[in-house]
Each structure stands twice: as structure tokens, then as C-alpha cells.
gemmi code that builds the backbone of each chain (N, CA, C; Angstrom):
import gemmi

chains = {
    "A": [
        ("MET", (59.946, -59.388, 44.927), (60.738, -58.711, 45.776), (61.851, -58.220, 45.825)),
        ("LYS", (62.539, -56.984, 45.378), (63.831, -56.862, 45.938), (64.401, -55.946, 46.811)),
        ("ILE", (65.532, -56.431, 47.601), (65.621, -55.342, 48.555), (66.924, -54.815, 48.519)),
        ("TRP", (67.034, -53.198, 48.243), (68.322, -52.756, 48.153), (68.639, -51.726, 49.292)),
        ("SER", (69.965, -51.928, 49.643), (70.277, -50.917, 50.682), (71.846, -50.893, 50.261)),
        ("THR", (72.159, -49.287, 51.019), (73.438, -48.920, 50.832), (73.624, -47.869, 51.883)),
        ("GLU", (75.325, -47.426, 52.159), (75.522, -46.449, 52.961), (76.258, -45.603, 52.284)),
        ("HIS", (76.412, -44.601, 52.660), (77.001, -43.328, 52.116), (77.745, -42.628, 53.094)),
        ("ILE", (78.673, -41.891, 53.265), (79.534, -40.864, 54.058), (79.562, -39.660, 53.712)),
        ("PHE", (78.969, -38.596, 54.274), (79.205, -37.206, 53.887), (80.349, -36.486, 54.617)),
        ("SER", (81.325, -35.799, 54.273), (82.164, -35.323, 54.944), (81.950, -33.694, 55.632)),
        ("TYR", (80.855, -33.824, 56.037), (80.089, -32.576, 56.492), (79.334, -33.303, 57.821)),
        ("PRO", (79.035, -32.009, 58.758), (78.528, -32.244, 59.971), (76.930, -32.421, 59.692)),
        ("TRP", (76.372, -33.222, 60.608), (74.860, -33.375, 60.209), (74.027, -32.183, 60.063)),
        ("GLU", (74.065, -31.138, 60.476), (73.261, -30.108, 60.458), (73.613, -29.650, 58.832)),
        ("THR", (74.574, -29.541, 58.348), (75.014, -28.975, 57.075), (74.359, -29.931, 55.994)),
        ("VAL", (74.233, -31.363, 56.549), (73.876, -32.415, 55.363), (72.372, -31.958, 55.556)),
        ("ILE", (71.648, -32.152, 56.642), (70.249, -31.897, 56.296), (69.381, -30.769, 56.097)),
        ("LYS", (70.477, -29.682, 56.032), (69.895, -28.531, 55.701), (69.767, -28.538, 54.041)),
        ("ALA", (70.894, -29.124, 53.517), (71.069, -29.388, 51.935), (69.909, -30.599, 51.565)),
        ("ALA", (69.919, -31.735, 52.341), (68.619, -32.436, 52.171), (67.097, -31.967, 52.083)),
        ("MET", (66.962, -31.017, 52.911), (65.496, -30.356, 53.068), (65.237, -29.656, 51.744)),
        ("ARG", (66.388, -29.149, 51.123), (66.142, -28.215, 49.709), (67.019, -28.921, 48.585)),
        ("LYS", (67.055, -30.199, 48.721), (67.601, -31.057, 47.767), (67.038, -31.119, 46.211)),
        ("TYR", (65.852, -30.479, 46.155), (65.362, -30.467, 44.595), (64.919, -28.899, 44.486)),
        ("PRO", (65.178, -28.494, 43.250), (66.088, -29.049, 42.058), (67.343, -28.950, 42.261)),
        ("ASN", (68.086, -30.078, 41.429), (69.432, -29.993, 41.411), (69.639, -30.655, 39.929)),
        ("PRO", (70.880, -30.362, 39.422), (71.137, -30.989, 38.175), (71.630, -32.221, 38.180)),
        ("MET", (71.831, -33.196, 39.296), (72.040, -34.312, 39.486), (71.021, -35.226, 39.041)),
        ("ASN", (69.708, -34.902, 39.626), (68.163, -35.395, 39.767), (67.530, -34.561, 38.567)),
        ("PRO", (67.509, -34.802, 37.619), (66.927, -33.762, 36.435), (65.266, -34.389, 36.464)),
        ("SER", (65.023, -35.661, 36.899), (63.797, -36.256, 36.705), (62.744, -35.758, 37.902)),
        ("VAL", (63.381, -35.586, 38.838), (62.352, -34.705, 39.844), (62.389, -33.379, 39.394)),
        ("VAL", (60.888, -32.976, 38.868), (60.439, -31.971, 38.059), (59.660, -30.971, 39.226)),
        ("GLY", (59.143, -31.522, 40.131), (58.172, -30.847, 41.231), (58.245, -31.563, 42.564)),
        ("VAL", (58.211, -30.570, 43.387), (58.280, -31.085, 44.925), (57.331, -30.160, 45.613)),
        ("ASP", (56.347, -30.560, 46.252), (55.273, -29.896, 47.117), (55.120, -30.224, 48.684)),
        ("VAL", (54.879, -29.294, 49.420), (54.700, -29.760, 51.002), (53.508, -29.779, 51.207)),
        ("LEU", (53.010, -30.823, 51.613), (51.303, -30.904, 51.947), (51.034, -30.586, 53.354)),
        ("ASP", (51.873, -30.908, 54.576), (51.597, -30.691, 55.579), (53.044, -30.977, 56.267)),
        ("ARG", (53.019, -30.219, 57.266), (54.266, -29.998, 58.016), (53.880, -29.515, 59.195)),
        ("ASN", (54.285, -30.235, 60.445), (53.908, -29.843, 62.126), (55.097, -30.835, 62.858)),
        ("LEU", (55.294, -29.838, 64.091), (55.752, -30.286, 65.357), (55.184, -31.439, 65.958)),
        ("ASP", (55.558, -32.536, 66.440), (55.035, -33.241, 67.184), (55.515, -33.065, 68.691)),
        ("THR", (54.855, -33.808, 69.820), (54.873, -33.336, 70.904), (56.089, -33.740, 71.496)),
        ("ASN", (57.387, -34.431, 70.781), (58.629, -34.587, 71.008), (59.339, -33.523, 70.420)),
        ("GLY", (59.039, -32.744, 69.820), (59.760, -31.494, 69.286), (60.127, -31.936, 67.871)),
        ("ARG", (59.677, -33.052, 67.301), (60.202, -33.396, 65.853), (59.352, -33.071, 64.832)),
        ("LEU", (60.158, -32.649, 63.675), (59.259, -32.225, 62.712), (59.132, -33.186, 61.438)),
        ("HIS", (57.600, -32.779, 61.425), (57.087, -33.912, 60.488), (56.759, -33.196, 59.154)),
        ("SER", (57.176, -33.921, 58.072), (57.048, -32.808, 56.681), (56.221, -34.051, 55.849)),
        ("HIS", (55.229, -33.860, 55.196), (54.690, -34.642, 54.136), (54.953, -34.036, 52.711)),
        ("ARG", (55.607, -34.719, 51.782), (55.519, -33.675, 50.548), (55.038, -34.677, 49.604)),
        ("LEU", (55.077, -34.195, 48.401), (54.509, -34.476, 47.051), (55.804, -34.471, 46.096)),
        ("LEU", (56.174, -35.682, 45.665), (57.363, -35.294, 44.478), (56.882, -35.735, 43.098)),
        ("SER", (56.861, -34.654, 42.123), (56.727, -35.581, 40.835), (57.834, -35.459, 39.879)),
        ("THR", (57.740, -36.679, 39.340), (59.057, -37.463, 38.685), (58.606, -37.720, 36.983)),
        ("GLU", (59.298, -37.215, 36.532), (59.389, -37.736, 34.858), (60.599, -38.682, 34.587)),
        ("TRP", (60.042, -40.240, 34.728), (60.745, -41.352, 34.962), (61.744, -41.524, 34.042)),
        ("GLY", (61.187, -41.393, 32.733), (62.114, -42.125, 31.820), (62.648, -43.201, 31.460)),
        ("LEU", (61.437, -44.100, 31.877), (61.767, -45.425, 31.792), (62.249, -45.915, 30.620)),
        ("PRO", (63.464, -46.639, 30.631), (63.493, -47.317, 29.271), (62.353, -47.914, 28.394)),
        ("GLY", (62.469, -47.751, 27.102), (61.541, -47.922, 26.080), (60.898, -49.310, 26.335)),
        ("VAL", (61.990, -50.562, 26.758), (61.423, -51.814, 26.825), (60.726, -52.197, 28.224)),
        ("VAL", (61.059, -51.297, 28.936), (60.438, -51.555, 30.272), (58.761, -50.655, 29.989)),
        ("ARG", (58.702, -49.796, 29.647), (57.389, -49.535, 29.567), (56.613, -50.141, 28.282)),
        ("ALA", (57.195, -50.722, 27.670), (56.589, -51.740, 26.615), (56.252, -53.266, 27.645)),
        ("ILE", (57.047, -53.268, 28.205), (56.197, -54.696, 29.242), (55.398, -54.222, 30.315)),
        ("LEU", (55.767, -53.041, 30.664), (54.669, -52.723, 31.849), (53.329, -52.260, 31.025)),
        ("GLY", (53.639, -51.858, 29.804), (52.387, -51.647, 29.286), (51.721, -50.009, 29.665)),
        ("THR", (52.517, -49.090, 29.736), (52.272, -47.787, 30.119), (53.077, -46.934, 29.378)),
        ("ASN", (52.441, -45.675, 28.896), (53.102, -45.036, 28.034), (53.315, -43.372, 29.228)),
        ("ARG", (52.752, -43.463, 30.366), (52.670, -42.722, 31.136), (54.267, -42.147, 31.762)),
        ("THR", (54.641, -41.100, 31.558), (56.084, -40.783, 32.104), (56.138, -40.020, 33.510)),
        ("MET", (54.983, -39.249, 33.744), (55.080, -38.578, 35.251), (54.286, -39.480, 35.984)),
        ("THR", (55.275, -39.570, 37.337), (54.861, -40.832, 38.081), (54.794, -39.789, 39.390)),
        ("TYR", (53.910, -40.061, 40.472), (54.110, -39.268, 41.778), (54.446, -40.221, 43.160)),
        ("VAL", (55.280, -39.361, 43.935), (55.666, -39.972, 45.208), (55.267, -39.111, 46.371)),
        ("LYS", (55.238, -39.876, 47.369), (54.672, -39.132, 48.505), (55.997, -39.523, 49.522)),
        ("GLU", (56.397, -38.558, 50.303), (57.441, -38.664, 51.223), (57.009, -38.273, 52.611)),
        ("HIS", (57.448, -38.780, 53.702), (57.268, -38.283, 55.005), (58.397, -38.470, 55.442)),
        ("SER", (59.016, -36.854, 56.193), (60.258, -37.032, 56.619), (59.803, -36.491, 58.196)),
        ("ILE", (61.015, -37.035, 59.264), (61.045, -36.554, 60.465), (62.481, -36.171, 60.827)),
        ("VAL", (62.644, -34.852, 61.582), (63.638, -34.476, 61.601), (63.858, -34.586, 63.493)),
        ("ASP", (64.519, -35.130, 63.996), (64.360, -35.094, 65.416), (65.956, -34.420, 65.890)),
        ("PRO", (65.879, -32.681, 66.049), (67.021, -32.106, 66.284), (67.914, -32.469, 67.601)),
        ("GLU", (67.381, -33.026, 68.304), (67.879, -33.274, 69.523), (68.517, -34.820, 69.714)),
        ("GLU", (67.945, -35.776, 68.979), (68.813, -36.929, 68.493), (69.640, -37.093, 67.288)),
        ("LYS", (69.743, -35.809, 66.601), (70.242, -35.684, 65.215), (70.098, -36.789, 64.586)),
        ("LYS", (68.695, -37.002, 63.968), (68.350, -37.964, 63.118), (67.279, -37.247, 62.035)),
        ("MET", (67.845, -37.471, 60.919), (66.471, -37.380, 59.976), (66.308, -38.677, 59.233)),
        ("GLU", (64.865, -38.976, 59.355), (64.153, -40.201, 58.414), (63.286, -39.491, 57.295)),
        ("LEU", (63.652, -40.703, 56.299), (62.714, -40.130, 55.225), (62.215, -41.290, 54.492)),
        ("CYS", (60.585, -41.397, 54.523), (59.988, -42.579, 53.814), (59.505, -42.295, 52.617)),
        ("SER", (59.839, -42.898, 51.720), (58.829, -42.586, 50.464), (58.432, -43.791, 49.485)),
        ("THR", (57.295, -43.815, 49.315), (56.633, -44.635, 48.266), (55.939, -43.864, 46.949)),
        ("ASN", (55.968, -44.780, 45.774), (54.977, -44.314, 44.575), (53.599, -44.339, 45.179)),
        ("ILE", (53.001, -43.316, 44.478), (51.447, -43.348, 44.876), (50.793, -43.431, 43.345)),
        ("THR", (51.411, -43.476, 41.878), (51.069, -43.845, 40.740), (51.804, -44.918, 40.595)),
        ("LEU", (50.807, -45.798, 39.399), (51.691, -46.851, 38.755), (51.795, -48.039, 39.782)),
        ("THR", (50.969, -47.990, 40.903), (50.653, -48.610, 42.090), (50.577, -50.309, 41.605)),
        ("ASN", (49.705, -50.325, 40.734), (49.063, -51.634, 40.267), (50.314, -52.207, 39.773)),
        ("LEU", (51.248, -51.489, 39.255), (52.759, -52.189, 38.222), (53.836, -52.543, 39.388)),
        ("ILE", (54.176, -51.493, 40.188), (55.210, -51.518, 40.986), (55.091, -50.518, 41.876)),
        ("SER", (55.899, -50.965, 43.112), (56.012, -50.206, 44.481), (57.447, -50.365, 44.753)),
        ("VAL", (57.845, -49.348, 44.861), (58.674, -48.978, 45.666), (59.165, -48.144, 46.444)),
        ("ASP", (59.201, -48.793, 47.585), (59.562, -47.835, 49.202), (60.663, -48.007, 49.401)),
        ("GLU", (61.129, -46.369, 49.640), (62.281, -46.294, 49.831), (62.530, -45.692, 51.504)),
        ("ARG", (63.788, -45.731, 52.177), (63.971, -44.858, 53.486), (65.240, -44.654, 53.664)),
        ("LEU", (65.302, -43.355, 53.883), (66.907, -42.589, 54.132), (67.129, -42.545, 55.523)),
        ("VAL", (68.310, -42.483, 55.892), (68.029, -42.288, 57.442), (69.553, -41.391, 57.533)),
        ("TYR", (69.701, -40.297, 57.810), (70.918, -39.285, 58.089), (71.215, -39.526, 59.491)),
        ("ARG", (72.517, -39.511, 60.092), (73.142, -39.595, 61.534), (74.186, -38.950, 61.303)),
        ("PRO", (74.913, -38.460, 62.542), (76.468, -38.017, 62.665), (76.815, -39.386, 62.523)),
        ("HIS", (77.981, -39.576, 62.184), (79.080, -40.755, 62.394), (79.328, -40.870, 63.918)),
        ("PRO", (78.756, -42.491, 64.521), (79.016, -42.539, 65.767), (80.522, -42.465, 66.222)),
        ("GLU", (81.223, -42.323, 65.391), (82.945, -41.891, 65.913), (83.339, -40.733, 65.525)),
        ("ASN", (82.778, -39.844, 64.826), (83.017, -38.537, 64.504), (81.693, -37.594, 64.101)),
        ("PRO", (81.479, -36.616, 65.084), (80.399, -35.845, 64.797), (80.596, -34.980, 63.465)),
        ("GLU", (81.663, -34.829, 62.987), (82.234, -33.875, 61.856), (81.566, -34.328, 60.477)),
        ("ILE", (81.170, -36.098, 60.442), (80.896, -36.341, 59.070), (79.427, -37.331, 59.639)),
        ("THR", (78.408, -37.165, 58.520), (77.096, -37.731, 58.494), (77.373, -39.015, 57.414)),
        ("VAL", (76.625, -39.789, 58.115), (76.206, -41.201, 57.701), (74.772, -41.226, 57.242)),
        ("LEU", (74.802, -41.725, 55.903), (73.372, -42.022, 55.216), (73.214, -43.361, 54.722)),
        ("THR", (72.215, -43.824, 55.640), (71.917, -45.492, 55.227), (70.300, -45.089, 54.469)),
        ("GLN", (70.435, -45.959, 53.542), (69.347, -45.869, 52.224), (68.952, -47.351, 51.868)),
        ("GLU", (67.826, -47.541, 51.864), (67.313, -48.821, 51.539), (65.997, -48.719, 50.620)),
        ("ALA", (66.040, -49.929, 50.032), (64.464, -50.080, 49.323), (64.147, -51.308, 49.022)),
        ("ILE", (62.805, -51.309, 49.101), (62.049, -52.538, 48.633), (61.273, -52.359, 47.474)),
        ("ILE", (61.509, -53.176, 46.480), (60.895, -52.954, 45.109), (60.012, -54.275, 44.694)),
        ("THR", (59.184, -53.736, 44.306), (58.408, -55.134, 43.761), (57.334, -54.773, 42.642)),
        ("VAL", (57.739, -55.660, 41.798), (56.916, -55.427, 40.401), (55.771, -56.546, 40.372)),
        ("LYS", (54.934, -56.042, 40.148), (53.368, -56.983, 40.116), (52.871, -57.321, 38.824)),
        ("GLY", (52.545, -58.523, 39.042), (51.358, -59.298, 37.771), (52.296, -59.396, 36.554)),
        ("VAL", (53.617, -59.219, 36.347), (54.216, -59.450, 34.798), (55.223, -60.406, 35.121)),
        ("SER", (55.206, -60.947, 33.775), (56.213, -61.872, 33.474), (57.644, -61.296, 33.949)),
        ("LEU", (58.709, -61.696, 34.198), (59.883, -61.290, 34.211), (60.010, -60.295, 35.561)),
        ("SER", (59.238, -60.562, 36.441), (59.358, -59.471, 37.726), (60.586, -59.379, 38.160)),
        ("SER", (61.245, -60.313, 38.307), (62.683, -60.449, 38.792), (63.735, -59.673, 38.282)),
        ("TYR", (63.642, -59.611, 37.135), (64.320, -59.075, 35.999), (64.279, -57.542, 36.592)),
        ("LEU", (62.750, -57.341, 35.914), (62.772, -55.865, 36.034), (62.976, -55.136, 37.401)),
        ("GLU", (62.771, -56.036, 38.672), (62.974, -55.665, 39.656), (64.482, -55.457, 40.077)),
        ("GLY", (65.394, -56.424, 39.320), (66.928, -55.959, 39.276), (67.230, -54.437, 38.300)),
        ("LEU", (66.189, -54.642, 37.446), (66.881, -53.153, 36.651), (66.513, -52.212, 37.291)),
        ("MET", (65.461, -51.840, 38.187), (65.232, -50.850, 38.963), (65.856, -50.784, 40.296)),
        ("ALA", (66.617, -51.632, 40.842), (67.412, -51.642, 41.804), (68.750, -51.038, 41.312)),
        ("LEU", (68.990, -51.372, 39.780), (70.377, -50.558, 39.286), (69.854, -49.052, 39.202)),
        ("THR", (68.991, -49.059, 38.589), (68.356, -47.499, 38.588), (68.535, -46.909, 39.570)),
        ("MET", (68.015, -47.581, 40.701), (68.315, -46.603, 41.916), (69.341, -46.646, 42.429)),
        ("SER", (70.484, -47.587, 42.376), (71.813, -47.283, 42.819), (72.548, -46.123, 41.966)),
        ("ALA", (72.098, -46.094, 40.523), (72.569, -44.907, 40.046), (71.981, -43.657, 40.589)),
        ("ASN", (70.828, -43.513, 40.701), (69.845, -42.556, 41.375), (70.694, -42.056, 42.651)),
        ("ALA", (70.836, -42.829, 43.491), (70.919, -42.884, 44.885), (72.491, -41.737, 44.833)),
        ("ARG", (73.446, -42.553, 44.154), (74.669, -42.001, 43.541), (74.503, -40.372, 43.412)),
        ("LYS", (73.591, -40.245, 42.538), (73.419, -38.785, 41.966), (72.597, -37.988, 42.801)),
        ("GLY", (72.173, -38.597, 44.142), (71.127, -37.812, 44.985), (72.610, -37.568, 45.847)),
        ("TRP", (73.598, -38.366, 46.376), (74.562, -38.049, 47.188), (75.478, -36.947, 46.638)),
        ("ASP", (75.656, -37.037, 45.294), (76.344, -35.759, 44.604), (75.304, -34.283, 44.591)),
        ("ALA", (74.206, -34.496, 44.470), (73.066, -33.548, 44.733), (73.464, -32.727, 46.143)),
        ("ILE", (73.585, -33.625, 47.210), (73.783, -32.994, 48.792), (74.969, -32.288, 48.309)),
        ("GLU", (76.017, -32.691, 48.042), (77.406, -31.891, 48.131), (77.606, -31.113, 47.653)),
        ("TRP", (76.627, -31.029, 46.028), (76.559, -29.744, 45.459), (76.048, -28.576, 45.726)),
        ("ILE", (74.956, -28.766, 46.766), (74.143, -27.878, 47.423), (75.251, -27.360, 48.175)),
        ("ILE", (75.648, -27.917, 49.220), (76.358, -27.496, 50.324), (77.652, -26.907, 49.863)),
        ("GLN", (78.589, -27.106, 48.696), (79.511, -26.629, 48.320), (79.048, -25.236, 47.519)),
        ("ASN", (77.850, -25.140, 46.760), (77.361, -23.905, 46.118), (76.927, -22.647, 47.001)),
        ("SER", (76.456, -23.250, 48.272), (76.238, -22.460, 49.164), (77.323, -21.853, 49.612)),
        ("GLU", (78.479, -22.725, 50.125), (79.511, -22.446, 50.869), (80.353, -21.383, 49.827)),
        ("ARG", (80.474, -21.763, 48.579), (81.225, -20.965, 47.414), (80.838, -19.296, 47.565)),
        ("GLU", (78.884, -19.557, 47.335), (78.608, -17.967, 47.255), (78.419, -17.550, 48.722)),
        ("ASN", (78.747, -17.841, 49.907), (78.737, -17.569, 50.777), (77.312, -16.931, 51.105)),
        ("VAL", (76.277, -17.124, 51.018), (75.082, -17.119, 51.264), (73.901, -18.059, 52.387)),
        ("PRO", (73.420, -17.689, 52.664), (72.853, -18.739, 53.788), (71.720, -19.582, 52.366)),
        ("LEU", (71.758, -20.769, 52.826), (71.126, -21.788, 52.028), (69.849, -21.223, 51.497)),
        ("CYS", (68.809, -20.653, 52.142), (67.742, -20.185, 51.762), (67.876, -19.306, 50.674)),
        ("ASP", (68.715, -18.747, 50.403), (68.720, -17.611, 49.529), (68.970, -18.061, 47.742)),
        ("LEU", (69.286, -19.203, 47.956), (69.564, -20.098, 46.815), (68.232, -20.446, 46.238)),
        ("CYS", (67.119, -20.442, 47.305), (65.839, -21.282, 46.453), (65.461, -20.338, 45.159)),
    ],
    "B": [
        ("ASN", (60.158, -26.577, 41.354), (58.889, -26.245, 40.902), (57.652, -26.960, 41.601)),
        ("SER", (56.241, -26.391, 41.371), (55.032, -26.797, 41.986), (54.615, -27.612, 41.167)),
        ("VAL", (53.867, -28.772, 41.782), (52.950, -29.574, 40.999), (51.739, -28.715, 40.052)),
        ("GLY", (51.613, -27.672, 40.850), (50.701, -26.956, 39.858), (51.354, -25.649, 39.487)),
        ("GLU", (51.234, -25.570, 38.384), (52.225, -24.463, 37.727), (51.965, -23.341, 38.135)),
        ("GLY", (50.924, -22.716, 38.424), (50.491, -21.283, 38.994), (51.006, -21.273, 40.680)),
        ("CYS", (51.493, -22.430, 41.281), (51.670, -21.990, 42.412), (53.284, -22.103, 42.831)),
        ("THR", (53.978, -21.830, 41.725), (55.636, -21.803, 41.856), (55.934, -20.856, 42.860)),
        ("ASP", (55.401, -19.570, 42.267), (55.980, -18.347, 43.343), (55.603, -18.512, 44.728)),
        ("LEU", (54.399, -18.996, 44.883), (53.575, -18.890, 46.387), (54.712, -20.184, 47.148)),
        ("LYS", (54.942, -21.084, 46.637), (55.923, -22.042, 47.025), (57.563, -21.822, 47.384)),
        ("ARG", (58.029, -20.993, 46.272), (59.298, -20.486, 46.507), (59.411, -19.306, 48.021)),
        ("GLU", (58.058, -18.514, 48.275), (58.035, -17.614, 49.558), (58.005, -18.451, 50.411)),
        ("TYR", (57.361, -19.618, 50.373), (57.150, -20.237, 51.599), (58.292, -21.027, 51.936)),
        ("ASP", (58.888, -21.384, 50.834), (60.473, -22.297, 51.012), (61.307, -21.535, 51.299)),
        ("GLN", (61.373, -20.406, 50.817), (62.136, -19.438, 51.719), (62.300, -19.245, 53.378)),
        ("CYS", (61.214, -19.077, 53.563), (60.692, -18.822, 55.152), (61.026, -20.057, 55.531)),
        ("PHE", (60.752, -20.878, 55.168), (60.865, -22.509, 56.006), (62.317, -22.565, 56.085)),
        ("ASN", (62.874, -22.417, 54.999), (64.611, -22.819, 55.166), (65.134, -22.106, 55.911)),
        ("ARG", (64.783, -20.572, 56.225), (65.426, -19.658, 57.218), (65.095, -20.306, 58.662)),
        ("TRP", (63.730, -20.438, 58.437), (63.530, -20.918, 60.319), (64.124, -22.410, 60.453)),
        ("PHE", (63.948, -23.300, 59.788), (64.540, -24.584, 59.850), (66.427, -24.180, 60.535)),
        ("ALA", (66.738, -23.480, 59.530), (68.490, -23.403, 59.642), (68.751, -22.698, 61.422)),
        ("GLU", (67.900, -21.207, 61.117), (68.358, -20.700, 62.187), (67.772, -20.531, 63.712)),
        ("LYS", (66.599, -21.266, 63.671), (65.767, -21.420, 64.721), (65.832, -22.902, 64.992)),
        ("PHE", (64.639, -23.898, 64.315), (64.576, -24.976, 64.632), (65.935, -26.239, 65.000)),
        ("LEU", (67.010, -26.115, 63.976), (67.974, -26.570, 64.361), (69.102, -26.334, 65.713)),
        ("LYS", (68.593, -25.211, 66.175), (69.209, -24.358, 66.963), (68.491, -24.666, 68.352)),
        ("GLY", (67.443, -25.080, 68.206), (66.807, -25.305, 69.584), (65.840, -24.576, 69.804)),
        ("ASP", (65.716, -23.549, 68.983), (64.381, -22.534, 69.293), (63.388, -22.919, 69.093)),
        ("ARG", (62.267, -23.231, 69.711), (60.820, -23.831, 69.241), (59.731, -22.544, 69.614)),
        ("SER", (60.561, -21.504, 69.194), (59.168, -20.430, 69.214), (58.263, -20.194, 67.899)),
        ("GLY", (57.919, -21.426, 67.710), (56.890, -21.255, 66.811), (57.418, -20.961, 65.309)),
        ("ASP", (56.269, -21.278, 64.535), (56.355, -21.313, 63.245), (55.987, -19.888, 62.664)),
        ("PRO", (57.005, -19.088, 61.637), (56.640, -17.726, 61.242), (55.768, -17.930, 59.897)),
        ("CYS", (55.989, -19.153, 59.566), (55.913, -19.023, 57.699), (54.295, -19.660, 57.688)),
        ("THR", (53.253, -19.529, 58.744), (52.021, -20.114, 58.580), (51.336, -19.728, 57.581)),
        ("GLU", (51.310, -18.058, 57.303), (50.474, -17.506, 56.540), (50.800, -17.961, 54.918)),
        ("PHE", (52.344, -17.870, 55.036), (52.997, -18.080, 53.252), (52.224, -19.348, 53.229)),
        ("PHE", (52.201, -20.703, 54.211), (52.050, -21.735, 53.676), (50.575, -21.882, 53.453)),
        ("LYS", (49.753, -21.016, 54.106), (48.215, -21.653, 53.705), (47.834, -20.842, 52.293)),
        ("LYS", (48.529, -19.861, 52.102), (48.602, -19.268, 50.401), (48.758, -20.458, 49.530)),
        ("TYR", (49.945, -21.132, 49.974), (50.581, -22.090, 48.815), (49.722, -23.086, 48.879)),
        ("GLN", (49.304, -23.424, 50.435), (48.555, -25.040, 50.294), (47.201, -24.730, 49.625)),
        ("THR", (46.564, -23.675, 49.708), (45.059, -23.362, 48.692), (45.241, -23.571, 47.281)),
        ("CYS", (46.476, -23.228, 46.980), (47.068, -23.463, 45.477), (47.333, -24.839, 45.085)),
        ("VAL", (47.774, -25.365, 45.976), (48.632, -26.656, 45.909), (47.320, -27.794, 45.473)),
        ("GLN", (46.388, -27.467, 46.786), (45.311, -28.572, 46.940), (44.429, -28.390, 45.604)),
        ("LYS", (44.365, -27.273, 45.233), (43.190, -27.290, 43.966), (44.259, -27.905, 42.615)),
        ("ALA", (45.175, -27.777, 42.705), (46.398, -28.525, 41.628), (46.237, -29.881, 41.634)),
        ("ILE", (46.050, -30.510, 42.802), (46.195, -31.819, 42.985), (44.794, -32.403, 42.870)),
        ("LYS", (43.789, -31.517, 43.028), (42.652, -31.971, 42.525), (42.119, -32.286, 41.181)),
        ("GLU", (42.789, -31.040, 40.425), (42.373, -30.938, 39.019), (43.084, -31.931, 38.220)),
        ("LYS", (44.446, -32.649, 38.810), (45.060, -33.305, 38.121), (44.839, -34.881, 38.805)),
        ("ASP", (44.095, -34.980, 39.702), (43.478, -36.005, 40.121), (44.704, -36.715, 40.558)),
        ("ILE", (45.557, -36.260, 41.635), (46.676, -36.854, 42.199), (46.005, -37.798, 43.325)),
        ("PRO", (46.261, -38.923, 43.367), (45.917, -39.596, 44.578), (46.734, -39.724, 45.755)),
        ("ILE", (46.371, -38.713, 46.596), (47.143, -38.391, 47.949), (46.001, -38.788, 48.979)),
        ("GLU", (45.319, -39.409, 48.929), (44.374, -40.061, 49.863), (45.289, -40.822, 50.873)),
        ("GLY", (44.982, -40.767, 52.315), (45.538, -41.488, 53.109), (46.871, -40.721, 53.619)),
        ("LEU", (47.235, -39.914, 52.816), (47.814, -38.553, 53.670), (47.150, -38.042, 54.705)),
        ("GLU", (47.705, -37.822, 55.819), (47.534, -36.677, 56.621), (47.582, -35.343, 56.170)),
        ("PHE", (46.509, -34.480, 55.855), (47.132, -33.096, 55.298), (46.322, -31.990, 56.225)),
        ("MET", (46.719, -30.934, 56.571), (45.885, -30.090, 57.455), (45.325, -28.920, 56.166)),
        ("GLY", (44.133, -28.738, 56.015), (43.364, -27.502, 55.427), (44.188, -26.213, 56.005)),
        ("PRO", (43.999, -25.438, 54.929), (44.159, -23.781, 55.447), (43.466, -23.202, 56.590)),
        ("SER", (42.732, -23.958, 57.258), (42.215, -23.208, 58.365), (42.545, -23.656, 59.667)),
        ("LYS", (43.388, -24.833, 59.650), (43.814, -25.501, 60.807), (44.733, -25.116, 61.517)),
        ("GLU", (44.672, -25.037, 62.682), (45.872, -24.551, 63.607), (47.300, -25.771, 63.761)),
        ("LYS", (48.267, -24.936, 63.673), (49.494, -25.982, 63.909), (49.479, -26.246, 65.096)),
        ("ALA", (49.556, -27.775, 65.480), (49.863, -27.863, 66.786), (51.264, -27.292, 67.506)),
        ("ASP", (51.071, -26.924, 68.732), (52.169, -26.274, 69.290), (53.422, -27.450, 69.761)),
        ("SER", (54.560, -27.326, 70.295), (55.292, -28.557, 70.235), (55.379, -28.741, 71.845)),
    ],
}
model = gemmi.Model(1)
for chain_id, residues in chains.items():
    chain = gemmi.Chain(chain_id)
    for i, (resn, *xyz) in enumerate(residues, 1):
        res = gemmi.Residue()
        res.name, res.seqid = resn, gemmi.SeqId(i, " ")
        for name, pos in zip(("N", "CA", "C"), xyz):
            atom = gemmi.Atom()
            atom.name, atom.element = name, gemmi.Element(name[0])
            atom.pos, atom.b_iso = gemmi.Position(*pos), 0.0
            res.add_atom(atom)
        chain.add_residue(res)
    model.add_chain(chain)
structure = gemmi.Structure()
structure.add_model(model)
structure.setup_entities()
């Protein structure tokens, strides 16, 4: 089991960042996410918005990893539950893979909040628990996955920035770029 | 894109409606209900069918069928 966590700062207010986060895909930095579908969305009694989404990813696992894991499947699916609390200004996302679960489990959690000392910037804390099951070299593979996630996290942060900047440049409401 | 190739247009319509509501109403504290329900229903009917056809294992996820009412906040 490998635990990976990181923190990142966006130089934009929380509302701007989460509007971009809600429409993060597609983006040029994360080409492996090829599909996003909303399965359910509702408001709870505390006024928080819950969304359940299905993400389709074309992983592009390195050939050696696929050989070890014994699979040629490249399309994997991830379910994501997000909660947006507009009063507390907190957006939390939890995701986990729902395919290849007999081989690997990646549970990821992201939380976006305004910076406690500066409301004009936003802090993202991101963590993942990675477990490779039932094969030798599992800690090695978990380490590889953590590196991949770290690289993907950076791309994810660039993606949010890209979405924010593109909408500002084109001077259109974010949703018109969908 | 949608997991169901034929659903992408319905998804885009729903997404546009949602993103507008999210930015202009929800984040500004306006709780006046979701105007996107009809778009969502059409989109969901398409997506649920694609998920079944592709055998994607989403059991355990709570999801609403198209006929359920959304809870009020």
C-alpha cells in the first residue's frame, strides 16, 4: 500500500477554481480522460451539492506494467463523488477505480478551500492510497503508480489554470466553452 | 465526451445548463431549484443504457432514475 499526498496553490479565488474544476475535462493536459458522465446530482439538506460521476480513462499503462498485471485492457473506469459546500467554501472529491479492482485500487481525495490567510487564493490538498494486489513487485508497482499520479496531478493543476485563463482571455462565461 | 457515444450531444446540453446554474445561481447562494432537470432526464436515459450495454460496474453507486424527483434543499 502506498500513500501519496501533495498540496498545491492556485492564485485565483475559490469560486473561480471550482467552476473550472467542475468542467475540468476535456483538457489538453489530461488526454487520457476521454469521457465524463454525470450519474446523479442532488442537493442535501445542508445545501451542499453532491455529484456522482463516471470517468472513462485510456490509461496507457507502460507495456511492462501491463505485462506484469496480465492485462491488455486499456479503458478503465473511475467513479467520483464530489461535494460542493458554498457556505463553508469547500469542494471535496473522492474517486476510486471500478475496473481492474482485482489488480489495483487507487483511492484519491481532493479538497479545494480558500487559503486560510488569503481569500484570493485557493489551496488544493490531494492524496491517494494505492494498493496493488496479488502480484510480486507490488511495492515497486505502487511506487510507479505514485509517480504517475504525481505527474498527472501536475497536469491536473495546469489544466485548471488553462481553463481559467482561456475563459478570461475569451471573455465568455465558462459554460460557453463546453 | 460521454461514455455512450450517442449521448455526447445530450450531455453537452445538460452541461451547459448546469454550468450556468452552478456559476450564476448556486455559488451565489440562490437556492431557487435546478432548471436542468429535463435535460438531465434525457441525458440519463441515454447514459444508463450505454452503461448497461458496456457492462460498466456501477453497482453501489446511488443514482436516480429519470422518474425520481430531486430533493429540495
